[in-house]
N, C-alpha and C positions, 0 to 999 in steps of 0.2 A: 276362954279355956274350957268351959262347959261344952262348947260346941265341939272342940277337939276331942274330949272324952267320949261324947256320943258318937262321933264319927269313927273312933276307934272301936267302939263296942259293936257298931253296925257292921264294920268291915269283918270283924271276927265271926259275926253270926252268919255271914253269907257263905254258903258251901257250893252253890251251883250257879250256872249262868255267867253273865258278864258282871264281874264284881267291881266294887267301888274303890278299894285301895289295895295296894299292895302285894301279897304273895302271888303265885302265878296268876290266877284269874282275878286278882284283886287290883291290879294296878290300873287305875284310870289312865288314859293315855292321851295325852295331848302333846307331849313334848315332842313327839315325832310325827311328822307329817309332811308331805311335800311342801305344804305351805303352813302345816299345823305344828311343826316342831316347836315353834316358839311360843305358841299361845299358852300352853299350860305354864310354862316358866313365867311368863309375864303376869298372868293372873295370880299365880300363887305367890309370886314375889311381892305383889302388893299386900296380900293377905298376911304373909309371914312378916312383912315390914310393919304390920300393926297400924296401918293408915285408917283410922276411924272405924273400928269393928262394927258397931251397930248399923249405921247407914250404909257402909260400904258392903257389908254382908248381904243385905236385902237388896240393894241396888243391883249388884253383880248377879246375885242369884236369879233376880227377875229377868236378866238379859238372856239367860241360857235357854237353849232349845233342845229338847231330847226326843229321841225315837226309841220305842221299846222293841229292841231286837229280839230279846228272849221270847216275848209273847208272839211275835210274828214268826218266828222259825220253829218254836216248839222243841222237842226232844230229838229230833232227827238230825243230830249234828255230830261232828267229830268229838271223840273223847276229851273230856277237860282234864288234862294232865296237871295235877297240883304239885309241880316240881319247883315252884319259885320263880319261874319265868313268866313272860307276859307277850301276847301277841296282839297288835292293833292294826286295823285297816284304816288308813288315813287318805282321804280323797279331796281333790280340788274340783269343784263343781263348774261345768261350763254353761250353766243356765243363762239365757239371753233375756230373761224376764226382768221386768222393772228397770233398775238402773244399769243392769248388765246389758241392756239392749244396744249399747254403743258398740258392742263387740260382735253383733251380728243379729240376724232375725230370729225372734222367739218362734221355735217351731213346735212348742207345746210340751217340751220335756227337757230336763237337764241330762247331761252325760258327764261321765267322770273324765275330766280332762287330765287329771293326775291321780295316780293310784299308787299307793305304797303299802306293802306289809312290814310293819316294824316289829322285830323281835327283840325284846329286852331280855337279856340273859339272867339266869339265877344269880342273885347277888346284886343286880342292877348296877353294875359297874361299866357295861358296854352294851352295844346294840348292833344288830344287823338289820339293814333295810333293803327290801327287794322291790324295785319298781316294776309294775306290770304295764307294758306299752298298751295304750288304749286300743290299738289296732290289732291286738292279738286275737286270733280266732280260737274260741273256746266252746266247750259243751256247756251252754247255759241251762241250768235246771229249771223245773216248774217253779214258779213263783206266784205270790199273791200281792195285789195292790188294790187298795180301797175295796177290799172284800171280793174282788174278782180274781179268778185264776188266770195267770199269764203263762201259757204253755212254753216249755223249754225249746231250745233250738240247737242244732248241731252247727258247728262252726259260725257261731255268732261272734261278732266284735265284742270284746270284753266290756267296752264302755256302754253297750247297750243294756247291760243288766241294771244299772243305775237308772237309766232312762225308762225302761218299762216297768220296773218294779220298786225303784227307790232304794234306800239304804239297806233294807232287809235282803233284798235280791242281790245286791252287790256283795253283801256278807256271805250270803249263801253260795254264790258263784265262786268266791274266793275259797271258801272251806271246801267246796267240791273239787277245785282245782288242787289244793295243797294238802287236804286231809288234816288241816290244822284248825282248831277251833279259836275264832277271834275273840279276844276279851272285851275289845272295845272298837268303836267306830267313831271317827271324827271327820267332818265335812266343813270346807270353807269355800265361799263363792268368791268370784272375781272382785266384786266391790268390797267386800269385807277384807280381802287380802290387801288391796290398795290402801285402805284406811289403816290397817295395822302397820304397814310399812311407814306411812306418812306420821302416825303417832310415834313411831320409833325415832323419827328424825332422818330416816333414810337408811340405807345400807351401803357400806363401802366395798367396791370391788375394783379389780384391775383387769382390763381387757388387753390382750396381746395382739388382736387384730381387729379391724373395724367390723361393727355389726350394724347393718341397715336392713330394716324389715318394715315395709310400709303397712303389711297386714297387721302387725303387732304394734305399730306406732313407736318403733325403737330405732334411734340412731345413736350409735356410740362409736367415737374414734378410739384408737389404742391409747391406753393410759388409765390413770385413776379416776374413778367415778363415785359420787354419792348418789345412788339411785333413789328417786322418790317412788311413791306407790305405783304410779302410771308406768315408769320405766322398769321398775322390778318385775311388775306383771308382764310387760312386753318381753323381758328376758326369759322368763320361765315358760312363756308360751311360743317363742319364735321357733320356727323350723327352717325358713327359707333365706334368712338374712345373714347366715354365718358362712363366711367363705371357707371352703373345704369341708363343710358339713354335707351330709347326703340328703338334706331336705326332709328327713323322716322324723317320726316321733322319737326314735331312738337317739338322735341328735339332740332333741329337745330335752329328753330325760337326763342326758349328761350335764346340760346346763342347769337344770333344776337341782341335781344333786350337788353341784358346785356351789350354787347360790345358798342352799340350805345350810351348808357348812359355814359359809361366810356370815350368814345371818345369825347362826348360833354363836359364833365367835364374838360378833358385835354385841349381842345381848349380854354376854358374860362380861364385856369390857367396859360397858358405859356406866356401871354404877348406879343403877336405878334406885337402889334403897336409900341413896342420898338425896332423892328428889321425890318425896311422897306425892306431890301434885302430879308430875309427869307420870309416876308409876301408876296412879289411879286412873289417869287418862288412858294409858295403854291397856290397862286391865279391862276398863270399861268398853274399849273398842274391841278387844280381843273376844270378850264374852259375847258381844253382839254379832261377831263375825262367823261364829261356828255353830254347828248342829252336832250333838253327840248321841251316843246311845244313853238310855235313860239312866243307867248307873253312874255315868259321868255328869249328869246333869245337875250338879250342885257345887256350890263353893267348897263344902267340906271335902267332897270327892277329889276336887282339883287340888286342894291343899294336901291331901294324902298322897296323891301322885307325886306332887312337887317334892315333898320331903323325901320320898323314896328314890326319885330319879335325879336329884339335884347333882350328883357326882358325875353324871355322864356328859362328857364334852364332845366337841366336833371330832377330836382325834380318837375317840372311842367308838366311833360309828363307822361300821363297814358298809358301803353303799354298792350295790349291784344291780343290774337289770336282769329280769328273768331270762334265762337262756333261750333264744328264739333264732329262727331262720326265716328268710323271706319265703313266702308262699310262691311256688313256681307258677301257680295259676293266676296269681294277682300280686304283683310285687309291692303294691301299696298296703299289703296285709302281711303279718307275720304269724308263724306257727311256733308253739313251744317245742323245744328239743326235749323229747320224752325222757330220755336217760338222764340228761343233764338237769332237767328241771326236777326230776325225782330226786337227785343229789341235793339240790338246794332245799327242797321241802324236808327231806330226811334229816338234813343237819339242823334245821330249826326245830324240827320236832323232837330231836334228841339233845337240843341245847348245845349244839356244836357250831363252831365257825364254818362258814360256807367254804367248801374246798375250791382251790384255784382252778382245778381241772374242770369243774362244773361250768364255768364261764369262758374257758379257754377258746373254744370253737363257736362261741355264740356271736350272732350279729348284734346282740343286745348292747354291748359296750364298745361298739366300733362305729358310733354315729359320726365320729370325726370333729366332735366339738369339745373334748375333754380338756384340752390345753388352752382354750381361748379365753377363759374367765378364771380369775384367782382371787 
């Protein structure tokens, strides 16, 4: 309990930057991510369940990896609006290094295979999630990596920001696009995601059509399935194996959004608190699977987030894709629709629901795969 008190006092004392708990810029963020939405829920579930405080605290704390985004970006950032809401950049990394090499050749840098901006509304009862297609052409700002300057680039693919400048450059690029200050950053890689799903015992989904994709090692017939880590990873990465889909990253994003909601529902339904051993195993796996900003890099910060976000369920999350259109010069790339994208960012900045007209004419939510997985 002393740890809880210290965490609360620390949270109150922070007034700038990426904060550790709660009000606008204080809510650590882990519950929402393309692949990350579940992580914080699982970690905090163990802690709040009281499974062996001393050893558990130090063991899980030692698993966490943090990046000091504030130090890297300095003061040249969007205004920190202290209105009780929270914004989090959640990324899935496609690094092929180490154990991730089975998914392709390591070419020396990770890219953001999945990117979501998660806006937690004031009051923390609902959320909006904006997926950014990895192939979106954006103005990438100047960044720094390992003490060296990385020049910006016009019409750079969005996912190269993470590749050339790491988490800080990804955050800087999102802030430049949106005009919204990110409170937190969370990253999960391929191997960590697989282990997390396996630790959960799999995730139940229903497919309405066959999905076969040799590139993502996925073969599913129509019907009910319990996906293990390998198949779950295949589903959130597949682009070419979905009949009726357009083979693009846009179709893949629709599958990711559907899977995330199924994952959240399952976590809430399996009663982890009644099985402390399994709960600890999941939390151990989850904390090893992620990299966060430095203010989320502690068990106390995760506990604070969990307490504040526990009421948000899958039905209270609105998921959309950034309004885009195919690039006429290169149909394998997409361009943000300026007016509609502005409507999305304005809504989040003002803590309002994203208006339906903002995504009406977008190619972003027309990947053709939205009804294939339930």
